[in-house]
N, CA and C atoms as an extended XYZ file, in Angstrom:
426
Properties=species:S:1:pos:R:3:atomname:S:1:resname:S:1:resid:I:1 pbc="F F F"
N        28.440       69.280       -6.810 N   MET     1
C        28.617       68.692       -5.502 CA  MET     1
C        29.709       69.461       -4.763 C   MET     1
N        29.446       69.846       -3.521 N   SER     2
C        30.446       70.583       -2.748 CA  SER     2
C        31.573       69.651       -2.334 C   SER     2
N        32.706       70.230       -1.997 N   SER     3
C        33.848       69.407       -1.591 CA  SER     3
C        33.544       68.616       -0.317 C   SER     3
N        32.652       69.139        0.543 N   ARG     4
C        32.269       68.418        1.761 CA  ARG     4
C        31.478       67.166        1.448 C   ARG     4
N        30.653       67.226        0.427 N   ALA     5
C        29.779       66.103        0.092 CA  ALA     5
C        30.474       65.061       -0.775 C   ALA     5
N        31.585       65.420       -1.362 N   GLU     6
C        32.281       64.476       -2.220 CA  GLU     6
C        32.911       63.360       -1.391 C   GLU     6
N        32.831       62.156       -1.939 N   ALA     7
C        33.447       61.017       -1.263 CA  ALA     7
C        34.955       61.097       -1.424 C   ALA     7
N        35.652       60.814       -0.353 N   ARG     8
C        37.115       60.789       -0.417 CA  ARG     8
C        37.583       59.396       -0.804 C   ARG     8
N        38.595       59.359       -1.617 N   ILE     9
C        39.217       58.093       -1.957 CA  ILE     9
C        40.365       57.910       -0.973 C   ILE     9
N        40.352       56.799       -0.251 N   ALA    10
C        41.373       56.553        0.763 CA  ALA    10
C        42.715       56.274        0.103 C   ALA    10
N        43.750       56.750        0.732 N   ASP    11
C        45.121       56.493        0.305 CA  ASP    11
C        45.413       55.005        0.532 C   ASP    11
N        45.770       54.263       -0.507 N   PRO    12
C        46.013       52.822       -0.351 CA  PRO    12
C        47.097       52.505        0.684 C   PRO    12
N        48.102       53.358        0.801 N   LEU    13
C        49.152       53.111        1.782 CA  LEU    13
C        48.615       53.257        3.206 C   LEU    13
N        47.741       54.231        3.437 N   VAL    14
C        47.114       54.391        4.754 CA  VAL    14
C        46.255       53.168        5.062 C   VAL    14
N        45.473       52.713        4.089 N   LEU    15
C        44.658       51.512        4.294 CA  LEU    15
C        45.526       50.305        4.641 C   LEU    15
N        46.654       50.181        3.978 N   LEU    16
C        47.564       49.062        4.244 CA  LEU    16
C        48.106       49.110        5.664 C   LEU    16
N        48.581       50.279        6.114 N   VAL    17
C        49.155       50.347        7.460 CA  VAL    17
C        48.081       50.178        8.534 C   VAL    17
N        46.857       50.657        8.279 N   VAL    18
C        45.768       50.438        9.231 CA  VAL    18
C        45.458       48.944        9.314 C   VAL    18
N        45.398       48.271        8.176 N   ALA    19
C        45.108       46.834        8.163 CA  ALA    19
C        46.199       46.033        8.869 C   ALA    19
N        47.447       46.361        8.591 N   LEU    20
C        48.551       45.652        9.243 CA  LEU    20
C        48.555       45.904       10.749 C   LEU    20
N        48.365       47.154       11.129 N   GLY    21
C        48.317       47.491       12.548 CA  GLY    21
C        47.126       46.832       13.231 C   GLY    21
N        45.969       46.844       12.565 N   GLY    22
C        44.778       46.217       13.127 CA  GLY    22
C        44.960       44.725       13.342 C   GLY    22
N        45.603       44.075       12.404 N   GLY    23
C        45.887       42.645       12.556 CA  GLY    23
C        46.803       42.378       13.739 C   GLY    23
N        47.821       43.202       13.886 N   LEU    24
C        48.747       43.053       15.011 CA  LEU    24
C        48.021       43.288       16.340 C   LEU    24
N        47.210       44.337       16.401 N   GLY    25
C        46.458       44.624       17.621 CA  GLY    25
C        45.490       43.512       17.979 C   GLY    25
N        44.809       42.975       16.978 N   ALA    26
C        43.860       41.884       17.223 CA  ALA    26
C        44.573       40.632       17.722 C   ALA    26
N        45.755       40.356       17.188 N   LEU    27
C        46.538       39.211       17.676 CA  LEU    27
C        46.949       39.407       19.133 C   LEU    27
N        47.340       40.614       19.478 N   LEU    28
C        47.695       40.904       20.869 CA  LEU    28
C        46.490       40.720       21.788 C   LEU    28
N        45.335       41.209       21.357 N   ARG    29
C        44.117       41.043       22.160 CA  ARG    29
C        43.770       39.571       22.324 C   ARG    29
N        43.882       38.813       21.251 N   TYR    30
C        43.604       37.381       21.324 CA  TYR    30
C        44.548       36.715       22.327 C   TYR    30
N        45.814       37.125       22.310 N   GLY    31
C        46.775       36.586       23.273 CA  GLY    31
C        46.341       36.832       24.709 C   GLY    31
N        45.807       38.014       24.986 N   PHE    32
C        45.302       38.302       26.330 CA  PHE    32
C        44.126       37.393       26.676 C   PHE    32
N        43.248       37.144       25.702 N   SER    33
C        42.076       36.308       25.992 CA  SER    33
C        42.473       34.861       26.255 C   SER    33
N        43.552       34.403       25.651 N   VAL    34
C        44.049       33.050       25.913 CA  VAL    34
C        44.746       33.017       27.271 C   VAL    34
N        45.488       34.061       27.569 N   TRP    35
C        46.245       34.147       28.818 CA  TRP    35
C        45.318       34.306       30.026 C   TRP    35
N        44.231       35.052       29.861 N   LEU    36
C        43.289       35.320       30.949 CA  LEU    36
C        41.869       34.908       30.549 C   LEU    36
N        41.619       33.589       30.416 N   PRO    37
C        40.274       33.158       30.017 CA  PRO    37
C        39.243       33.523       31.093 C   PRO    37
N        37.995       33.716       30.668 N   THR    38
C        36.940       34.171       31.575 CA  THR    38
C        35.738       33.248       31.507 C   THR    38
N        35.224       32.880       32.675 N   ARG    39
C        33.954       32.139       32.750 CA  ARG    39
C        32.819       33.108       32.437 C   ARG    39
N        31.676       32.606       31.947 N   PRO    40
C        30.552       33.498       31.587 CA  PRO    40
C        30.009       34.339       32.741 C   PRO    40
N        30.212       33.896       33.997 N   ASP    41
C        29.680       34.647       35.134 CA  ASP    41
C        30.761       35.413       35.901 C   ASP    41
N        31.974       35.473       35.343 N   ALA    42
C        33.097       36.110       36.034 CA  ALA    42
C        33.480       37.434       35.364 C   ALA    42
N        34.148       38.270       36.113 N   PHE    43
C        34.620       39.557       35.602 CA  PHE    43
C        35.574       39.312       34.437 C   PHE    43
N        35.337       39.907       33.269 N   PRO    44
C        36.161       39.675       32.069 CA  PRO    44
C        37.498       40.440       32.132 C   PRO    44
N        38.440       39.884       32.865 N   MET    45
C        39.700       40.575       33.110 CA  MET    45
C        40.507       40.837       31.837 C   MET    45
N        40.486       39.923       30.885 N   ALA    46
C        41.285       40.124       29.666 CA  ALA    46
C        40.799       41.345       28.888 C   ALA    46
N        39.511       41.447       28.655 N   THR    47
C        38.974       42.591       27.908 CA  THR    47
C        39.160       43.874       28.698 C   THR    47
N        38.927       43.804       30.003 N   PHE    48
C        39.139       44.974       30.856 CA  PHE    48
C        40.591       45.441       30.738 C   PHE    48
N        41.526       44.514       30.836 N   ALA    49
C        42.953       44.857       30.769 CA  ALA    49
C        43.332       45.463       29.419 C   ALA    49
N        42.884       44.849       28.317 N   VAL    50
C        43.275       45.387       27.015 CA  VAL    50
C        42.685       46.776       26.793 C   VAL    50
N        41.462       46.987       27.255 N   ASN    51
C        40.863       48.304       27.058 CA  ASN    51
C        41.560       49.371       27.894 C   ASN    51
N        41.920       49.054       29.129 N   VAL    52
C        42.631       50.024       29.969 CA  VAL    52
C        44.046       50.265       29.431 C   VAL    52
N        44.752       49.213       29.090 N   ILE    53
C        46.105       49.357       28.534 CA  ILE    53
C        46.056       50.131       27.219 C   ILE    53
N        45.087       49.812       26.375 N   GLY    54
C        44.946       50.506       25.093 CA  GLY    54
C        44.656       51.986       25.266 C   GLY    54
N        43.832       52.315       26.244 N   CYS    55
C        43.524       53.734       26.497 CA  CYS    55
C        44.760       54.474       27.010 C   CYS    55
N        45.516       53.841       27.891 N   ALA    56
C        46.755       54.462       28.373 CA  ALA    56
C        47.731       54.662       27.211 C   ALA    56
N        47.853       53.657       26.369 N   ALA    57
C        48.750       53.764       25.212 CA  ALA    57
C        48.295       54.856       24.256 C   ALA    57
N        46.984       55.009       24.085 N   MET    58
C        46.470       56.071       23.216 CA  MET    58
C        46.813       57.441       23.794 C   MET    58
N        46.716       57.592       25.111 N   GLY    59
C        47.107       58.849       25.740 CA  GLY    59
C        48.575       59.165       25.489 C   GLY    59
N        49.423       58.179       25.644 N   VAL    60
C        50.857       58.360       25.383 CA  VAL    60
C        51.078       58.718       23.917 C   VAL    60
N        50.477       57.943       23.023 N   LEU    61
C        50.658       58.173       21.589 CA  LEU    61
C        50.243       59.579       21.181 C   LEU    61
N        49.098       60.026       21.656 N   MET    62
C        48.613       61.349       21.246 CA  MET    62
C        49.541       62.468       21.718 C   MET    62
N        50.093       62.341       22.914 N   VAL    63
C        51.059       63.352       23.373 CA  VAL    63
C        52.304       63.304       22.497 C   VAL    63
N        52.805       62.114       22.238 N   LEU    64
C        54.032       62.000       21.449 CA  LEU    64
C        53.871       62.572       20.045 C   LEU    64
N        52.747       62.274       19.385 N   ILE    65
C        52.631       62.711       17.989 CA  ILE    65
C        52.065       64.111       17.827 C   ILE    65
N        51.523       64.690       18.896 N   THR    66
C        51.003       66.051       18.762 CA  THR    66
C        51.827       67.091       19.505 C   THR    66
N        52.601       66.684       20.500 N   GLU    67
C        53.341       67.642       21.309 CA  GLU    67
C        54.853       67.444       21.299 C   GLU    67
N        55.306       66.236       20.989 N   VAL    68
C        56.732       65.936       21.122 CA  VAL    68
C        57.412       65.759       19.769 C   VAL    68
N        56.845       64.943       18.914 N   TRP    69
C        57.452       64.633       17.629 CA  TRP    69
C        56.711       65.314       16.493 C   TRP    69
N        57.422       65.423       15.396 N   VAL    70
C        56.765       65.679       14.121 CA  VAL    70
C        56.642       64.277       13.523 C   VAL    70
N        55.451       63.712       13.667 N   ALA    71
C        55.236       62.309       13.341 CA  ALA    71
C        55.091       62.093       11.837 C   ALA    71
N        55.602       60.967       11.394 N   HIS    72
C        55.382       60.536       10.015 CA  HIS    72
C        53.877       60.374        9.797 C   HIS    72
N        53.393       60.656        8.619 N   ARG    73
C        51.956       60.647        8.345 CA  ARG    73
C        51.306       59.278        8.522 C   ARG    73
N        52.091       58.212        8.528 N   LEU    74
C        51.530       56.875        8.682 CA  LEU    74
C        51.582       56.362       10.121 C   LEU    74
N        52.246       57.087       11.000 N   LEU    75
C        52.386       56.635       12.388 CA  LEU    75
C        51.036       56.574       13.111 C   LEU    75
N        50.270       57.639       13.024 N   ARG    76
C        48.959       57.669       13.698 CA  ARG    76
C        48.009       56.615       13.120 C   ARG    76
N        47.879       56.485       11.797 N   PRO    77
C        46.996       55.426       11.279 CA  PRO    77
C        47.451       54.020       11.688 C   PRO    77
N        48.762       53.783       11.697 N   PHE    78
C        49.254       52.452       12.057 CA  PHE    78
C        49.009       52.147       13.529 C   PHE    78
N        49.506       53.019       14.408 N   PHE    79
C        49.393       52.737       15.843 CA  PHE    79
C        48.031       53.095       16.419 C   PHE    79
N        47.535       54.282       16.125 N   GLY    80
C        46.283       54.741       16.729 CA  GLY    80
C        45.068       53.996       16.218 C   GLY    80
N        44.874       54.028       14.903 N   VAL    81
C        43.696       53.379       14.315 CA  VAL    81
C        43.916       51.875       14.200 C   VAL    81
N        45.082       51.475       13.736 N   GLY    82
C        45.360       50.063       13.498 CA  GLY    82
C        45.627       49.265       14.758 C   GLY    82
N        46.820       49.412       15.328 N   VAL    83
C        47.212       48.581       16.471 CA  VAL    83
C        46.256       48.772       17.653 C   VAL    83
N        46.080       50.012       18.080 N   LEU    84
C        45.238       50.235       19.257 CA  LEU    84
C        43.763       50.017       18.955 C   LEU    84
N        43.334       50.291       17.732 N   GLY    85
C        41.957       50.002       17.346 CA  GLY    85
C        41.675       48.510       17.301 C   GLY    85
N        42.653       47.725       16.855 N   GLY    86
C        42.498       46.272       16.837 CA  GLY    86
C        42.674       45.642       18.206 C   GLY    86
N        43.457       46.289       19.052 N   PHE    87
C        43.731       45.771       20.391 CA  PHE    87
C        42.556       46.000       21.334 C   PHE    87
N        42.029       47.212       21.357 N   THR    88
C        40.905       47.511       22.244 CA  THR    88
C        39.611       47.038       21.607 C   THR    88
N        38.569       46.895       22.420 N   THR    89
C        37.338       46.354       21.871 CA  THR    89
C        36.109       46.795       22.653 C   THR    89
N        35.299       47.597       22.017 N   PHE    90
C        34.022       47.985       22.610 CA  PHE    90
C        32.976       46.904       22.366 C   PHE    90
N        33.066       46.227       21.244 N   SER    91
C        32.065       45.207       20.919 CA  SER    91
C        32.145       44.023       21.880 C   SER    91
N        33.345       43.566       22.202 N   THR    92
C        33.478       42.457       23.138 CA  THR    92
C        33.057       42.895       24.538 C   THR    92
N        33.400       44.108       24.908 N   TYR    93
C        32.972       44.683       26.190 CA  TYR    93
C        31.451       44.640       26.298 C   TYR    93
N        30.764       45.081       25.257 N   SER    94
C        29.297       45.082       25.253 CA  SER    94
C        28.743       43.663       25.313 C   SER    94
N        29.318       42.762       24.535 N   ALA    95
C        28.848       41.374       24.519 CA  ALA    95
C        29.074       40.702       25.872 C   ALA    95
N        30.185       41.026       26.525 N   GLU    96
C        30.464       40.423       27.827 CA  GLU    96
C        29.497       40.934       28.906 C   GLU    96
N        29.101       42.189       28.810 N   ILE    97
C        28.093       42.706       29.749 CA  ILE    97
C        26.789       41.938       29.560 C   ILE    97
N        26.421       41.731       28.313 N   ARG    98
C        25.195       40.966       28.022 CA  ARG    98
C        25.298       39.539       28.561 C   ARG    98
N        26.434       38.893       28.360 N   THR    99
C        26.641       37.528       28.852 CA  THR    99
C        26.552       37.478       30.373 C   THR    99
N        27.150       38.458       31.035 N   LEU   100
C        27.080       38.516       32.493 CA  LEU   100
C        25.636       38.676       32.967 C   LEU   100
N        24.894       39.545       32.307 N   LEU   101
C        23.489       39.748       32.680 CA  LEU   101
C        22.678       38.468       32.458 C   LEU   101
N        22.906       37.790       31.343 N   GLN   102
C        22.182       36.556       31.045 CA  GLN   102
C        22.516       35.434       32.021 C   GLN   102
N        23.746       35.449       32.549 N   SER   103
C        24.143       34.408       33.502 CA  SER   103
C        23.666       34.717       34.917 C   SER   103
N        23.047       35.881       35.100 N   GLY   104
C        22.542       36.251       36.412 CA  GLY   104
C        23.535       37.031       37.267 C   GLY   104
N        24.696       37.327       36.723 N   ALA   105
C        25.732       38.063       37.464 CA  ALA   105
C        25.540       39.568       37.259 C   ALA   105
N        24.419       40.069       37.730 N   VAL   106
C        24.057       41.475       37.509 CA  VAL   106
C        25.056       42.423       38.172 C   VAL   106
N        25.441       42.120       39.398 N   GLY   107
C        26.406       42.968       40.104 CA  GLY   107
C        27.738       43.033       39.377 C   GLY   107
N        28.206       41.897       38.895 N   THR   108
C        29.463       41.856       38.144 CA  THR   108
C        29.329       42.641       36.848 C   THR   108
N        28.187       42.485       36.173 N   ALA   109
C        27.952       43.211       34.916 CA  ALA   109
C        27.984       44.717       35.141 C   ALA   109
N        27.286       45.181       36.176 N   LEU   110
C        27.261       46.620       36.450 CA  LEU   110
C        28.623       47.127       36.915 C   LEU   110
N        29.324       46.321       37.701 N   GLY   111
C        30.679       46.692       38.128 CA  GLY   111
C        31.624       46.800       36.942 C   GLY   111
N        31.534       45.834       36.034 N   TYR   112
C        32.361       45.834       34.826 CA  TYR   112
C        32.033       47.034       33.944 C   TYR   112
N        30.747       47.309       33.794 N   LEU   113
C        30.301       48.455       33.002 CA  LEU   113
C        30.909       49.751       33.536 C   LEU   113
N        30.761       49.985       34.825 N   GLY   114
C        31.261       51.216       35.424 CA  GLY   114
C        32.775       51.268       35.526 C   GLY   114
N        33.374       50.164       35.952 N   ALA   115
C        34.828       50.142       36.130 CA  ALA   115
C        35.559       50.382       34.812 C   ALA   115
N        35.048       49.812       33.745 N   THR   116
C        35.693       50.009       32.448 CA  THR   116
C        35.677       51.481       32.058 C   THR   116
N        34.540       52.126       32.216 N   MET   117
C        34.455       53.544       31.845 CA  MET   117
C        35.404       54.391       32.694 C   MET   117
N        35.387       54.182       33.996 N   VAL   118
C        36.219       54.980       34.904 CA  VAL   118
C        37.705       54.713       34.667 C   VAL   118
N        38.080       53.449       34.621 N   PHE   119
C        39.493       53.109       34.477 CA  PHE   119
C        40.038       53.484       33.098 C   PHE   119
N        39.229       53.343       32.053 N   CYS   120
C        39.702       53.714       30.712 CA  CYS   120
C        39.913       55.218       30.595 C   CYS   120
N        38.990       55.999       31.113 N   LEU   121
C        39.176       57.455       31.089 CA  LEU   121
C        40.388       57.857       31.924 C   LEU   121
N        40.536       57.256       33.091 N   ALA   122
C        41.698       57.550       33.939 CA  ALA   122
C        42.991       57.125       33.251 C   ALA   122
N        42.949       56.029       32.505 N   ALA   123
C        44.147       55.546       31.814 CA  ALA   123
C        44.594       56.511       30.722 C   ALA   123
N        43.643       57.099       29.996 N   VAL   124
C        44.009       58.085       28.977 CA  VAL   124
C        44.697       59.278       29.637 C   VAL   124
N        44.097       59.774       30.703 N   VAL   125
C        44.670       60.928       31.412 CA  VAL   125
C        46.046       60.581       31.973 C   VAL   125
N        46.171       59.400       32.585 N   ALA   126
C        47.455       58.975       33.145 CA  ALA   126
C        48.504       58.789       32.054 C   ALA   126
N        48.102       58.206       30.927 N   GLY   127
C        49.036       58.032       29.816 CA  GLY   127
C        49.541       59.363       29.291 C   GLY   127
N        48.630       60.318       29.156 N   MET   128
C        49.032       61.647       28.691 CA  MET   128
C        49.948       62.327       29.704 C   MET   128
N        49.568       62.269       30.977 N   ALA   129
C        50.377       62.910       32.024 CA  ALA   129
C        51.753       62.260       32.118 C   ALA   129
N        51.780       60.939       32.056 N   GLY   130
C        53.055       60.226       32.114 CA  GLY   130
C        53.957       60.556       30.934 C   GLY   130
N        53.379       60.615       29.756 N   ALA   131
C        54.168       60.953       28.567 CA  ALA   131
C        54.714       62.373       28.667 C   ALA   131
N        53.898       63.286       29.152 N   ARG   132
C        54.358       64.668       29.317 CA  ARG   132
C        55.463       64.758       30.364 C   ARG   132
N        55.317       64.008       31.431 N   TRP   133
C        56.319       64.026       32.495 CA  TRP   133
C        57.655       63.464       31.998 C   TRP   133
N        57.588       62.307       31.307 N   VAL   134
C        58.801       61.663       30.816 CA  VAL   134
C        59.507       62.501       29.751 C   VAL   134
N        58.740       63.105       28.872 N   THR   135
C        59.331       63.869       27.754 CA  THR   135
C        59.604       65.326       28.102 C   THR   135
N        59.060       65.799       29.208 N   GLY   136
C        59.210       67.207       29.565 CA  GLY   136
C        58.306       68.114       28.757 C   GLY   136
N        57.334       67.526       28.051 N   SER   137
C        56.394       68.308       27.254 CA  SER   137
C        55.398       68.981       28.196 C   SER   137
N        55.142       70.237       27.936 N   VAL   138
C        54.155       70.972       28.720 CA  VAL   138
C        53.095       71.464       27.757 C   VAL   138
N        51.865       71.091       28.021 N   ARG   139
C        50.765       71.521       27.152 CA  ARG   139
C        50.514       73.008       27.354 C   ARG   139
N        50.528       73.713       26.264 N   ARG   140
C        50.243       75.154       26.326 CA  ARG   140
C        48.775       75.376       26.046 C   ARG   140
N        48.124       76.156       26.882 N   THR   141
C        46.706       76.460       26.665 CA  THR   141
C        46.564       77.922       26.322 C   THR   141
N        45.440       78.247       25.680 N   GLY   142
C        45.113       79.639       25.361 CA  GLY   142
C        45.869       80.095       24.225 C   GLY   142
């Protein structure tokens, strides 16, 4: 069996920090859903907010750990995969679009679908640009 085909055994410490971070992120997301409850036919502001905030935070994190710091090996799994992975949610986003469509709020569903994609991508770019501006990091190309 080639090394590519061999199954990797996950580092138990990495699994632990991902699980802890994921739990923390999920609790934060739940807090947003309690703070900003949504009717079935209304724009899902809580999920929209967590996904945009999470994307901005991911942009900041990636600049910090790839351009600014020499990051500890557990930082990216904890914050990137764990906290931000548990905080953001594609599954709830998809389910909410379906709920909006079923309730007859087609315009809201399509607006939510498009706005999430545009704002999340813009948030990653803004997070990266903001982190570079604050830290004085300049991305070198070529």
